[in-house]
C-alpha positions in Angstrom: -14.9 -33.9 -9.9 -14.2 -37.4 -8.6 -10.7 -38.5 -9.6 -11.5 -42.0 -8.3 -13.9 -42.5 -11.2 -11.2 -41.8 -13.7 -9.7 -45.2 -13.1 -13.0 -47.0 -13.4 -14.3 -48.3 -16.7 -18.1 -48.0 -16.2 -20.3 -50.2 -18.3 -24.0 -49.5 -18.8 -24.9 -52.6 -16.9 -23.2 -51.5 -13.7 -24.8 -49.5 -11.0 -23.0 -46.6 -9.3 -23.7 -46.5 -5.6 -22.3 -43.6 -3.6 -21.9 -43.4 0.2 -20.4 -39.9 0.1 -22.1 -37.4 2.4 -23.2 -34.1 0.9 -22.8 -35.1 -2.7 -26.3 -35.0 -4.4 -27.6 -37.1 -7.3 -27.2 -34.3 -9.8 -23.5 -33.9 -9.0 -23.0 -37.7 -9.2 -24.9 -37.9 -12.4 -23.0 -35.1 -14.0 -19.7 -36.6 -13.2 -20.6 -40.2 -14.3 -22.3 -39.0 -17.5 -19.1 -37.0 -18.4 -17.5 -40.5 -18.5 -20.1 -41.8 -20.8 -22.3 -43.5 -18.1 -26.0 -42.7 -18.2 -27.7 -45.2 -16.0 -28.3 -42.9 -13.0 -26.9 -43.4 -9.6 -27.9 -44.4 -6.1 -27.1 -42.7 -2.8 -26.8 -44.9 0.2 -25.9 -43.8 3.7 -25.3 -46.8 6.0 -24.4 -46.2 9.7 -21.9 -47.7 12.1 -24.4 -49.9 13.8 -24.5 -52.0 10.7 -21.3 -53.5 12.0 -23.4 -55.4 14.6 -26.3 -56.2 12.3 -28.5 -53.4 13.6 -27.9 -50.7 11.0 -30.3 -48.0 9.8 -29.5 -47.0 6.2 -31.2 -44.5 3.9 -31.3 -44.6 0.2 -32.4 -42.5 -2.8 -31.9 -43.0 -6.5 -32.0 -41.2 -9.8 -35.3 -41.4 -11.6 -33.8 -43.5 -14.4 -32.5 -46.2 -12.1 -34.8 -49.2 -12.5 -36.7 -50.1 -9.3 -35.3 -53.6 -9.5 -31.8 -52.2 -9.1 -32.8 -49.9 -6.2 -34.5 -53.0 -4.6 -31.2 -54.9 -5.0 -29.3 -52.2 -3.0 -32.0 -52.1 -0.4 -31.9 -55.8 0.0 -28.1 -55.7 0.4 -28.4 -53.0 3.1 -31.1 -55.0 4.8 -28.5 -57.7 5.4 -27.1 -55.5 8.2 -30.3 -53.8 9.4 -33.1 -51.5 8.3 -33.0 -49.6 4.9 -35.4 -46.8 4.2 -35.9 -45.2 0.8 -36.5 -41.5 0.8 -36.8 -38.7 -1.7 -33.5 -36.9 -2.2 -34.9 -33.7 -0.6 -35.0 -35.6 2.7 -31.8 -37.6 2.3 -29.6 -35.2 4.3 -31.9 -35.1 7.3 -32.6 -38.8 7.1 -28.8 -39.5 6.9 -28.3 -37.1 9.9 -30.8 -39.1 12.0 -29.5 -42.5 11.0 -25.8 -41.7 10.3 -25.0 -39.2 13.0 -27.6 -40.5 15.5 -25.4 -43.3 16.8 -22.8 -40.8 18.0 -25.5 -38.9 19.8 -26.9 -42.0 21.4 -23.3 -43.1 22.4 -22.9 -39.8 24.2 -26.2 -40.3 25.9 -25.2 -43.8 27.1 -21.9 -42.5 28.3 -23.6 -39.7 30.2 -26.2 -42.0 31.8 -23.3 -44.3 32.8 -21.4 -41.4 34.3 -24.4 -40.6 36.4 -24.4 -44.1 37.7 -20.6 -43.9 38.5 -21.3 -40.6 40.3 -23.8 -42.4 42.4 -21.2 -45.1 43.2 -21.8 -47.9 40.6 -18.8 -49.5 39.1 -18.2 -48.2 35.5 -18.7 -51.6 33.9 -22.1 -52.0 35.8 -23.2 -48.5 35.0 -22.2 -48.9 31.3 -24.0 -52.2 30.9 -27.1 -50.9 32.6 -27.2 -47.7 30.5 -26.6 -49.6 27.2 -29.2 -52.3 27.9 -31.7 -49.7 29.1 -31.2 -47.8 25.8 -31.6 -50.9 23.7 -34.7 -51.9 25.6 -36.3 -48.4 25.3 -35.5 -48.5 21.5 -37.1 -51.9 21.2 -40.2 -50.6 23.0 -40.5 -47.7 20.6 -40.2 -50.0 17.6 -42.4 -52.8 18.8 -45.1 -51.1 20.9 -46.4 -48.7 18.2 -46.6 -46.0 21.0 -45.1 -42.6 20.6 -41.9 -42.1 22.7 -43.5 -39.2 24.6 -46.3 -41.5 25.8 -43.8 -44.2 26.8 -41.9 -41.5 28.7 -45.1 -40.3 30.4 -45.9 -44.0 31.4 -42.6 -44.1 33.3 -43.0 -40.7 35.1 -45.1 -41.4 38.1 -46.5 -38.4 40.0 -43.7 -36.9 42.2 -41.5 -39.8 41.4 -37.8 -40.2 40.7 -38.2 -40.1 36.9 -40.2 -36.9 36.6 -37.6 -35.2 38.8 -34.9 -36.5 36.5 -36.9 -35.3 33.4 -37.2 -31.8 34.9 -33.4 -31.7 35.1 -33.1 -32.8 31.5 -35.6 -30.2 30.4 -33.9 -27.5 32.6 -30.7 -28.2 30.8 -32.2 -28.2 27.3 -31.3 -31.8 26.4 -34.3 -32.4 24.1 -33.5 -29.1 22.3 -29.8 -30.1 22.1 -30.7 -33.3 20.3 -33.0 -31.5 17.9 -30.3 -28.9 17.2 -27.6 -31.6 16.7 -29.7 -33.2 14.0 -30.3 -29.8 12.4 -26.6 -28.9 12.5 -25.6 -32.3 11.0 -28.2 -31.9 8.2 -27.0 -28.3 7.4 -23.4 -29.5 7.3 -24.3 -32.2 4.8 -26.1 -29.8 2.6 -23.2 -27.3 2.8 -20.5 -29.9 1.8 
């Protein structure tokens, strides 16, 4: 299946690590075993935010890959951020959250900045505020231990500006759009 593997001379001491979306362990194992390799394979899905040291990668491995080798790949991925091991049945959805998620967040940041520009802010100011606000909100979720819905509720004072804005987001189905985007990305990965 993978012509690129034809040029490789795989030894039994090497570890095959795939970053291909939509190619499951069984397919990878079948192709590598056809070339005499029987040490199992690892699937790793890093994301673009690894380029700034804040990546979120997901990993799964064949059952015959020694945990020490899986740990080695995890430790390498952790050099550029977080790495979470999942069962393969959840790999596509985890990869959608981590791998596609940045594009969705970039779109959100761009839209928030556009709202600031609409209100009269300079684009650079609006973009800096939107990006920093997003980074701060993400840090609060990770460090506070609070559910994002509670943190959102904490910002929404009665009859205040935030709850009015939240009403507009809900009216336009923003929450549902994010859920459906993850679902569509997962489905596409599974259909590849």
